N, C-alpha and C positions, 0 to 999 in steps of 0.2 A: 754389432747392431748400431751402437751409438758412436763409440770410439774404441781405441785399443784397450781401455780399461775394462771393457765388457767382452772382449774377444774370447771366444771359446765357450760362450754360454748359449749358443744357438739351440742346442738340444733342450736345455732347460726352458727356454722361452717357448719352444714348440710344445713341450709338455704342458706348460702353463696355459698356452693358447687352447689346447685341447680340453683343458679344464673348464673353459667358458661354456662348452656344450652342456656339461653337467650342471653348471650354475644356472643356465637358462631353464633347463628342465626342472631343476629344484625350485626355482622361484615361482614357476608356473604351478607346480604341485602345491607349494606352500600357500599360494593365493587360493587355490581350490580348497585346501584343508580349512583355511580360515572361513571361506564362504559357506562351508557345510558345518561350521561351528565345531571344528576339531583342532583348536590351536595347540593343545598339549602335544599333539603328534609332532608339530614343528620343533618343539623343545627337545623331544627324544631323538628326532632325526639329527638335529644340530649336535646333540651330545654324542651320538654314534659317529658322526663325521669328525668331531674333535678327537674322539678316542682312536679312530683309524689314523687320523693325521699324526697324532703324537707317537703312536706305536710304529707306524711305517717310517716316518721321518727319523725317529730315534734309531731304528735299525739301519737306515741307509745313509745317514749323514756322514758317518766316519768313512765307509768304503767309497761312497760316491759323491760326497760333498754337496754342493748346491744342487746338482742334478738329482741326487737322492732325496733331498728335501723337497724339491719340486714334485717328484713322484709321490712322496708322502702327502703333500698338500692336495694334489689332484685326486689321489686315492680317497681322501676324506671327502672331497667334493662329490665323487661318484657314490660313495657310501651314503652320504646324506640324501642325494637325489634318489637313489634306489629305495631307501627307506620311505621317503615321502611319496614316491610314485606308487609303491606297493600298498602303502597305507591308504592312499587316495582311492586306488582301484578297489580295495577291499571295502571301503566305506560307501561307494556309490552303487 
């Protein structure tokens, strides 16, 4: 991507790029939750995302290296987004 130092990380960058979809949806849902006065849900969603990130990354870092860590991070993004979206839909 940038130079030889980063060669071989194309798949990790692609996974991280796909994570931006979840982040966009998550930020939109977080704004909606704040607008309807449910800020605590954002805390629980972030905590769920953190838990998923730590567990998945811990399981995949040894066998898959940076690619496994990227998958773990993005899994946390999607968990957080899913939690927020479901909570928002339930609240409206």
